[in-house]
Steps between C-alpha positions, in 0.01 A plus 500: 500500500492130582265438207746668260801317647319168452405604147868577438592147605596507866366225725342677800322343795338734754436357845346654812833618638742459208551523128715257302647608168681267263677615189338369184677330211334710231356849515212631293452863400225684685312824461457717806272799538506700821160573648350626823435240769427211458688518169876472450661758730702776337762462776578148373552565129863611534615207720335238274639644176847335516343156531331552164839503323523126572173425318467356151329762288413865544339629819321830546465708815241777478504757778154660533545666839836680457588485128841660565605222740768358273811667644661158537493425125825678409681327786370161385621583148846559652481137614424376148121499519298522180226729629326806358255719693264718299164657580465322834585152370828311523574240234730236645687245290703203623840621617802365681583763760860582586628664816552874475525819703145634532319781683186459710289809432235400754387212722318298234773551240745379766293186555502439125878534489542259792297236318691570178831472684401166650426348159784674313828335413784680676506771765238772523577813701200712594560864589269733692386216725352737760160441341538123531607515865212738577243262356639157588607433857816288529511440122866394496443217748182395320686477169788311663251248640388441140856434385612845385852607587588848624821614334714760675 
């Protein structure tokens, strides 16, 4: 994943006991193809997808392990994303995401919607968060430590 994030345009420095990530000034489209280890993990394709909307140009995400793992696409479209999933490949065009009410169908879709909500303009409300809380311990505090605000 780090290779693809660097290819996208993030500045990442991995140390022995830490990782530093700095937002880039310009993002480049990337192509991602899920593969068995040591390839790009299928579990990471949904969370990385929202970052690709910030890239210049068209990105492609091809899911070779679970071709139906695009349940998050319709929810991202509700946020203004220009994305089409067909035959195991998502075509992703630059998009300015807007906050919306969205539904997390599973853990990885929930992770995708969190990332999308963090980069979207406006408020994003994610429903069916039981999957997110099951998979990410103390996620609310983690997001707050990154600058996200919990709205009641």
